[in-house]
Structure formats: C-alpha cells, structure tokens
C-alpha positions as CSV (number, residue, x, y, z in Angstrom):
1,M,-1.3,17.2,19.9
2,S,-1.3,16.0,23.5
3,S,-2.6,12.5,24.3
4,D,-5.7,13.8,26.2
5,K,-6.8,15.6,23.0
6,K,-6.5,12.5,20.9
7,I,-9.5,10.4,20.1
8,K,-9.5,7.2,22.1
9,I,-10.3,4.0,20.1
10,T,-9.6,0.3,20.1
11,S,-7.0,-1.3,17.7
12,E,-10.0,-2.8,15.8
13,Q,-11.5,0.6,15.3
14,M,-8.2,1.9,14.1
15,A,-7.9,-0.9,11.6
16,E,-11.4,0.0,10.4
17,G,-10.5,3.6,10.1
18,L,-7.3,2.8,8.3
19,W,-9.4,0.6,5.9
20,M,-11.4,3.7,5.0
21,F,-8.2,5.8,4.7
22,F,-6.7,3.0,2.6
23,K,-9.7,2.9,0.1
24,K,-9.3,6.6,-0.4
25,M,-5.6,6.2,-1.0
26,C,-6.2,3.5,-3.6
27,R,-8.7,5.7,-5.5
28,D,-6.4,8.7,-5.4
29,F,-3.4,6.6,-6.5
30,K,-5.3,5.0,-9.3
31,E,-6.2,8.4,-10.7
32,K,-2.6,9.6,-10.2
33,I,-1.0,6.6,-11.9
34,E,-3.4,6.9,-14.9
35,T,-2.4,10.6,-15.2
36,I,1.3,9.7,-14.8
37,S,0.9,7.1,-17.5
38,K,-0.7,9.5,-20.0
39,E,1.6,12.4,-19.3
40,S,4.9,10.4,-19.4
41,G,4.6,9.4,-23.0
42,V,5.4,5.8,-22.0
43,E,2.9,3.3,-23.2
44,L,1.7,1.3,-20.3
45,K,-1.0,-1.3,-20.0
46,S,-3.9,-0.8,-17.5
47,P,-2.8,-0.8,-13.9
48,S,-3.5,-3.8,-11.7
49,G,-6.0,-2.9,-9.0
50,V,-4.8,-5.7,-6.8
51,E,-1.2,-4.4,-7.1
52,I,-2.4,-0.9,-6.3
53,F,-4.1,-2.4,-3.2
54,K,-0.9,-4.2,-2.2
55,F,1.3,-1.1,-2.7
56,N,-0.9,1.1,-0.6
57,L,-1.2,-1.6,2.1
58,W,2.6,-1.8,2.1
59,M,2.8,2.0,2.5
60,I,0.6,1.8,5.6
61,S,2.7,-1.1,6.9
62,K,5.9,0.8,6.3
63,A,4.6,3.9,8.0
64,L,3.2,1.9,11.0
65,S,6.0,-0.6,11.3
66,F,6.4,-0.2,15.0
67,E,5.9,-3.2,17.2
68,S,3.1,-1.3,19.0
69,E,1.2,-1.1,15.8
70,K,1.3,-4.8,15.0
71,T,-2.3,-5.6,16.2
72,I,-3.6,-2.7,14.1
73,L,-1.8,-3.8,11.0
74,Q,-3.0,-7.4,11.4
75,G,-6.5,-6.1,11.7
76,L,-6.2,-4.1,8.5
77,H,-4.7,-7.1,6.7
78,D,-7.6,-9.2,8.0
79,I,-10.1,-6.7,6.6
80,Y,-8.3,-6.7,3.3
81,I,-8.3,-10.5,3.0
82,K,-12.0,-10.6,4.0
83,F,-12.8,-8.0,1.3
84,L,-11.0,-10.1,-1.3
85,V,-12.7,-13.3,-0.1
86,D,-16.1,-11.5,-0.1
87,T,-15.6,-10.2,-3.6
88,S,-14.4,-13.5,-5.1
89,E,-16.5,-16.3,-6.3
90,I,-14.9,-19.1,-4.3
91,K,-16.5,-22.0,-2.5
92,K,-16.7,-21.9,1.3
93,E,-14.4,-24.9,1.7
94,D,-11.7,-23.0,-0.3
95,V,-11.7,-19.8,1.7
96,E,-8.9,-20.9,4.1
97,D,-6.5,-21.8,1.2
98,F,-7.5,-18.7,-0.7
99,S,-6.9,-16.5,2.3
100,K,-3.5,-18.1,2.8
101,D,-2.6,-17.6,-0.9
102,I,-3.6,-13.9,-0.6
103,N,-1.4,-13.5,2.5
104,D,1.6,-15.3,0.9
105,D,1.3,-13.2,-2.2
106,M,1.1,-10.0,-0.2
107,N,4.2,-11.0,1.8
108,K,6.1,-11.6,-1.4
109,T,5.3,-8.2,-2.7
110,Y,6.0,-6.6,0.6
111,K,9.4,-8.2,0.7
112,K,10.2,-6.8,-2.8
113,Y,9.2,-3.3,-1.6
114,Y,11.1,-3.5,1.6
115,D,14.2,-4.8,-0.2
116,A,13.9,-1.9,-2.7
117,W,13.4,0.7,0.1
118,D,16.6,2.8,0.7
119,D,17.0,4.0,4.3
120,T,20.0,6.2,3.3
121,S,18.5,7.9,0.2
122,G,17.3,11.1,1.8
123,G,13.9,10.6,0.2
124,N,15.0,9.3,-3.2
125,Q,13.2,6.0,-3.6
126,T,13.7,5.6,-7.3
127,I,14.6,1.9,-7.1
128,L,11.4,1.3,-5.1
129,A,9.4,3.4,-7.6
130,V,10.6,1.2,-10.5
131,E,9.7,-1.9,-8.5
132,I,6.2,-0.5,-7.8
133,L,5.7,0.3,-11.5
134,E,6.8,-3.2,-12.5
135,Q,4.4,-4.7,-10.1
136,I,1.4,-2.5,-11.1
137,F,2.0,-2.4,-14.9
138,N,4.1,-5.5,-15.8
139,D,3.1,-8.4,-13.5
140,G,6.4,-7.8,-11.5
141,K,8.6,-8.4,-14.6
142,P,11.5,-6.0,-15.0
143,D,11.4,-3.6,-18.0
144,R,13.8,-0.7,-18.7
145,K,10.9,1.6,-19.8
146,F,10.1,2.1,-16.1
147,I,13.5,3.7,-15.5
148,N,12.1,7.0,-16.5
149,I,12.1,10.2,-14.3
150,K,8.6,11.1,-15.7
151,L,7.3,7.8,-14.1
152,T,9.5,7.5,-11.0
153,Y,9.5,11.1,-9.7
154,P,5.7,11.2,-9.1
155,I,5.8,7.8,-7.5
156,N,8.6,9.1,-5.2
157,I,6.5,12.1,-4.2
158,Y,3.4,9.9,-3.6
159,I,5.4,7.5,-1.4
160,L,6.8,10.3,0.8
161,T,3.6,12.3,1.0
162,G,1.6,9.1,1.5
163,I,3.7,7.9,4.4
164,E,3.5,11.4,6.0
165,A,-0.3,11.4,5.6
166,I,-0.6,8.0,7.2
167,L,1.5,9.0,10.2
168,D,-0.6,12.2,10.5
169,F,-3.8,10.2,10.4
170,R,-2.5,7.8,13.1
171,L,-1.3,10.6,15.4
172,G,-4.8,11.8,15.9
173,F,-5.8,8.7,17.9
174,E,-4.9,6.9,21.1
175,I,-5.3,3.2,21.2
176,I,-7.0,1.9,24.3
C-alpha cells in the first residue's frame, strides 16, 4: 500500500484505534484461552482478565517497538491506565499512586515477556507461551503443568498471528 493511499491520522487517533483493536484482541483471546483450557485436559483456574489485558498490550508493544511508534504506544498505555482508574473504586487523591502502580506492574510483566521472547526461535515461542500461561492462570508462579504442547502450541500461534495482525492494522495508516 503506498503512503498516499494510507489513512492519515494523528498519533492520538492511532492510540484510540489501537485501543479498539486491543479490546477485540482481548475478547478473542479470552474465548480462545477458555477453549484451550477445556480442550487440553489440563485443569486450570479462571483466567485473569488483567493479565489477558497486559499480555495483549505487550503484543502490541512488541509489534510496534520501533522508536517512531513510542508516542502511539504511550498514548495506548495512557488509555489503558485511564480505563483501569475509571473502572476502579479509588479516591481521587489516590489516582496518581494507583496509576504508577499499574504502570510498574505492567513493566514487570512486560520484562518477563521480553526476557522469554526468543529472537532466534524461528517462530517457536514455547518459553514465552509458558510464561504467559503462568501469568494468566497462576499469578505468575511456575507450574510444570503449563509445559504442555496442547497449551503452548495454540498460544504460539496466537502470538505469531496476533503480531502479524497488529502490524497489518498499523500499516493502513500514516501518522501526521
């Protein structure tokens, strides 16, 4: 697609568009992870919605990790933090600390995912998939039951197709 055929938008508009894309990703992933859980035969507790959010935000951050995308990603993270603040029952005077805690927690999770990402794997992100499963189903605690191809393979596929979908979405726009 040539640049003159791309839709021209601001970085703020792109962040808002990614937020809509992100919400759909989270809904789709929640359905997928529940299906994976049932079909695997591995008994898992209910998935953490917040961890699903953080994983999908990380995927967007991974896909758009270019310096030129920094403003867009910051805008998306700001929307996410505002969403959590707005849906929480916290006092106005605690919003700043709450926002900082959300950001710190998100950065810790991102670090785990980036550390588990394998640039030389040729698409096999099994270690990352296990880390994601531990975060979503086990409060980040290791558990051997997650080392299971019936669990990790669909996560691998989701990661690879998800990053590709994010990049395809982004390529349709020119930031002005």
